[in-house]
N, C-alpha and C positions, 0 to 999 in steps of 0.2 A: 749756658746761654740763658742769654735774656733775652727776649722779642716783647717791643711795648709798640702797638699802635695809639698814632694820636687822631682828634677828630678828623682832620686837614684830611687821614685816611693816608698819613704818609706812614712806615715802620723802619723801628732803631731798632738796632741790638747791641748789645755790651755782653763778655766774657769775664769771667774773675781778675783776666790781667790788661784789662779796657780801663784805661782813665778818663773815657767819659762814652757816650752813645756815639753808634753811627747808623747814617742814615742807609738803611736795606734797599729804602723803596719809596718815590716820593711820587704821588699821584699829579696827574695834571688836572685843571680843574675843569674837564670837560670829563675826567675818565677818573673817578678817586675806588681805593680800595673799600670793599662794604664790609669783609669778613675776613678774618686771618683765627688760623689754629693749628694744632699741633696733630702730627701724626703718624707713626713710626716712626718717630725721632726726628722728621722732618717738619718744617714749619710751609703748612698751605695757605693762601689767600686767594678769594675773588674778585673780582670786581664790578663795576655797575651791568657791564656788560657780559658778564655770566664765565667771562674770562677764569680757567683756575690757574696760579702762580706758585709755584714751588722752589724751596729754597734749596741752596747746593754752599754745605760746610766743606772748605779744602783748609789743611792743613799748610803751612810754610815749609818750605821746600827742606831738606836737610843742611844746615849750616848757614841757612839764613837767618837773619837777622831782622826783626823787628820788634821795635821798643814797644808797643803799645801790646799789640796781640798776636799771636801766632796764628788768627784762621783769619779766612778772608770768605765772608761772604756773599753769594753772589746769587742770581734769583734766574727763574725760566719761564714761559709760558709754558701750561705741561697742554692744557686743555684750550683751544682758540673760545673767542666771543662766543656765547650763543644768540647775544643777540648783535645783528649786523648791522643797526641802522648808523647813521654816520651822525642822527641828532644825539647827546648827549645832553643836553640842559635840563632844567627841574622839570618842566614839564614832559618832556619827553621820559624821563625816567618815571615819571608818576604812570606815564602809558606801557612801561615794559617791565614793571614787574623789580620785584630786588631778587637778590640769590643769598643763601646763606651757605654754610660750610659748617657739616657736624659728624663727628666720631658716633656712631649709633652699632652698637654691636658688634664689633671688630670690620667694619666699612666704616669707609670716608662716601660722606654724601653730599649731594648739593641738592640743597631746596630752593625750589624756584616756587615766587611769593607768585601770584594773583597781580597783574595791574591794578594799580588804585584806581582808575578810570573804570574800570569794569567791575572789579568792586563796588563799587558803588551804586552798581547799576542791579537791573534783575537779570542781566543775563551771566549766568553763573561761568565763573574762568576756574577749573583744578588748581589745585597745587601739582607740582611737577615735582618729583624725587627722584634723581640718576643716582648709583652708584658709580664712585671713582675709581675704576680699573686702573691704578698708580702704575701698574708696569706695562701696560698695554697704551697706557695715556688716551683712554676711553671713556665715555659716559653710558654706564648701562641702564637703562629705564628699570623704576620699583614698583612695584602697584602695589607693593603691602609693607611694613613696615610692621608688623605682628603685631606683639600687645607694648609695644614701647611706645614713649609718645616724644615727642621734638618739641623741646624752647627753642626760636628763635627770634633772637631780636640783633640791636647795633654792638651790645656792649656781649654779649655770651651764646652762643649754642650749646647744647645738653640735650642728651638722648638718656630717659629711665624706662625703668620695668614699670609698666602702669600697672602689674598685679601686685608690686609693691606699696602702693597708695589706692585708697579707697576713691579718695575726689578725682581720681585722672583717670582719662577715659586710654585707654589703649589705642592706637593706631591712631591716633589725631594728633595735628600738628598746630603748637599756639603760637602766634604770632605775639611779642612783645612791641610795642613800637613805642616811638618817643613822645609824642601826642600824648599819650592817653596812657592811663593805667592798668588799662583792663587788656586782656589776653584774647584774643580770639582761638577757636579751634576751627579745623576745617581735617574733614576724613581724608584718607586717601581716596580716590574710587579708581576700579583699574579700567 
């Protein structure tokens, strides 16, 4: 099965029996998906307010005839919104931060980037990292990512063992933004 995310925050899927991609998630103009990743065979996504959404794939019932695909894909909000403000305009997004999902060392992490408005001032707003307990559907605070380095961006998020790369600092999160080709680093602080 293949999942594809669009620039508008929509997610489409297709399997080997599909004649075309089918809409899995259609974002509203007020709250679109910002990050998507696979973990333990499921697809997880987060939106502008920090909610975590998980895919559910069901096969066709015995004897049921489905011409295009034998699968049905649905979604469920696993973790409710972290940002409970009702304002989801572009300016509100600048003041509420951004959310990224990344698999790191066998865990699914939700990384919260400091708000852009605070990042440009002298007020230090720390990066917040949570481990997502997919069984209990809760967030657990993370104070250290050890020697790993996380690269978080709008296209892809990944985690690497920084001990294997001399030019990369362990325990850092590198944010790669659309507007520039520079990565900024932030160390987690307990």
